[in-house]
N, C-alpha and C positions, 0 to 999 in steps of 0.2 A: 413532591407528593408521592411518587412511587416508593421512595425510601420510607416515608412515614407509613404508608399502607402496608409495606412488607413487615415493618416492626410491629404494627398493630395486629396483623395476622399472627405474628409470632407470639405476641403476648396473650392474645385472646384465644386463638385457635391452636396454639402450641405447634405452629408450623415453623421449622427452622428456615432461615432465609439466607440467600446468596444474592447480593445486589451490587451493581456497579454504578458509581456516581462520582461527582467531582467535589473536591474539597479545596478550600483556599489555603495555599501554602503560606508559611511565615513571610516569604519574600514577596507575597502578593499574587503569585501566579496560581492558576487553577491546575490541580493535578487529578488524574483519574485514579480511583482506588476501587478495590473489590472488598466489600464487607460481608462477613458471614457471621451468623450467631444463632443462639438457641436459648430458651429458658432453661436454667439449671437449678432453680429453686422457686418453690411456690408455697404460699400460705396453706397450712394443712386444713384450715377451716373454710376459707373463702376461695382457695385455689387461685388467688390472684398472684401474678408474677412478682417475685421478690428480687430475683437477680438474673441478669442476662450475661452470657459469656460469648465472646466472639473475637474475631481478628479483622484487621484492616491491612490490606497489602497494596502497595503502590504498583499500579499497572500502566503507568503513563507510557513507558517504552513500548509495551505490548500494543497499546492503543495507537501509538504513532506508527508502529510497524503495520498494523492492520490498515490504517489510513493510507500509507504509502502503497501497500499492495492493491488497495481498492483504486487508488489513483492510477497506478501502473496498468491495472486491468482495463480501466476506462480508456486510457491512452492506447493500449494494445488493440482494443476493439475498434476504436474510432480512427486510428491512423490511416492515412491514405497510402502510405508506403507499406511494403511488405514487412512483416515482423515474424521471425521464426525462432523456435528453440529446437536445436538439432542435436542428435547423438551421432557424432562422426564414427564411433566404433561399430555401429550397425548400419550406418548410412541412411538413417531415416529422420524425418522431422518428428519431434515429439508434440509440438504445438505450432499452429499457424494462425494468423489473424485473418479476419474477413477479407482484407485487402489482397492477401495472397490468393485466395480463391477467386476474387474478382478479376485480378490481373491474369492469372494463369488458366482460369476456367474450370479447374478441378474442385471437387468438394473437399472439405476439411478431412473427411475420412480417407479419401483417395490420397491426399498429400501426406498423411501421417502413416499410412499402411504400406504404401509402395516406396521402395528405395528411391531417394531423390535423384540418383544418377539416371534413373529411367526417364526423367523429365528433361534432362540436359541434352543439348544438341550433340550428336556424335563427335563432331570436330572439337568440342570443348570438354569432353569427358576427362581426357588425360590432364589438361591444364587445371581443371577443377580438382581432381584428385591430388595433384601436386600442391595446389594452394591449400587444400584441407590439411595436408601433412605439415606444411609450413606454419599454418595457423595454430595447430596443436603444439608446435614447438615454440613459436614466438609469442603466442597468446592473442594474436589479433590479425585481421585482414583489413586493408584500407583500399577503397576504390578498385576492388577486383570485379571484373566484368566477365560474364558468360551469357550464353544464350539458352533459353528454355523453350521447349516445344509445348505450346498450349494445347488444350484439349481439342480446339477446333482446327489444329494443324498449323496455325500461324507461329512464327518465331519471334520472341521478344528478347531484347537485350536487357539484362538486369545488372545493376551496379550495386556491389555489396560493401557494407561495413560490418565487421563481425569481431567478436571476441570469444576466446575459449577459456572456460573455467576448469582448470585442471582438477580442482577439488571435487567438483560435481561431475566432471567428465562430459559436460555439455557445452555447446556453442550457442551464443546469442547473436542473432543477426538482424540487421535492418537492410532493406534493399529498395531501390528505386527503379522504376521502369524508365529506361533511357532510350527506348527504341526510336521515338520521334526525334530526339536530339541526334542520334546516330544517322538517321536518314537526312536530317537537315545538314549536318556536317558533310556527309557524302555528296549532297547536291552542291554545296559550296565549293568543295574541292573539284568537283566535276566542272563547275562553271569557271573556276580559276584556271583549270587546265585548258579549257576551251579558249578562254581569253588569251592565255599565254601562247597557245598554238597559233592563234590569229596574229598576235603581235610578232612572233618570231618569223612568220612567213609573209609579213606585210612588206611591201616595197617602200613604204613610208618610214621615215625615221621616228621612232617612238622611244622617248626617254622619260625617266622619273628621277627627280632630285629633291633634296631636302631644303630646309630654310637657309642653310649655309651654301646652297648651290652645289652641293656634292652629289654626283650622280650615284643613284642607288639601283638603277636599272637602265639598260639600253638594249634594244633588239639588234639583230644581226645587221 
């Protein structure tokens, strides 16, 4: 209906049109096209349109690109993990998603205007700088962990997956807050060390063996 109205306006009101719509391809698929046109000839007496001239351009790929960008933006905004676009040459985030602000406590403006090294724990600055250099050379980082100091002063462990686009000179990263996991593992190791100390100092015989009756642990 919008196409028909645009053509009617062109014919009656002499308004050139540019419209986007779908046409069925010969193979049965629907393709997006952009049509444009104008009246180029009218009857001298009645001024009714005699001839329209225009073009039709296939814009299916453009529409697909727009859809993918829209889907990525939705994913970027709704992701529970941190997602950032960074410029390692000036040491700043270009773009961060809402999850980054929620996890770290800073506003998007703070995260994109302050050098990201300012947010990193002092003990992790050197290793982070080294990882950034390696990422720019190799093109990616996998399971890299560092600590960020949140706005409220707490420290969060962040695990990164990132890639570097040499053509655009930017890095794309996703990160997960693994602080609770780190605490859980530390508690497990602490408990294991406690039990091992008790076993080693016990006057009782404590042994562990597998299904083939092979000893895999024995205390002193």
